[in-house]
C-alpha positions, 0 to 999 in steps of 0.5 A, spaced: 500 500 500 501 506 499 502 512 503 496 516 500 492 507 502 495 507 509 492 513 510 485 513 507 485 506 510 486 509 518 482 514 516 476 509 515 477 505 520 478 510 525 471 515 523 467 508 523 469 506 529 467 514 532 475 515 534 478 523 532 485 521 529 490 525 527 496 523 521 502 526 520 507 525 517 514 528 518 521 526 515 524 531 521 526 529 527 525 536 530 518 537 528 516 529 530 519 530 538 513 537 536 508 533 536 509 528 542 510 532 546 504 537 543 500 529 544 500 529 551 497 535 551 492 534 547 492 525 545 489 519 548 496 515 545 499 514 541 501 511 535 508 513 532 512 509 526 519 512 526 522 509 521 530 508 522 529 514 527 527 508 531 535 507 532 537 511 533 534 518 537 534 521 543 530 526 542 525 521 540 525 516 546 526 522 551 519 524 548 517 519 547 518 516 555 515 523 557 508 521 554 504 516 559 499 515 555 499 509 551 504 508 545 504 504 540 510 503 534 509 501 528 513 500 523 510 500 516 513 500 509 509 505 503 511 507 497 509 513 496 
């Protein structure tokens, strides 16, 4: 599946389940950290596909440690 297909399917499933979904994508480590920090105040949970940054980013790890709600880390392969 392509990124747009994954996004569309996720949004459809969330809507059918009565869940508000904020679906975002960035290759910027700083932007990801900002979004995780923002989610601390706005979200009930977080799903993240950190890709290669999962293994290298202390900043993302620290931000995720501060997010004290449910978190899911997943890895998906998307073709743009």
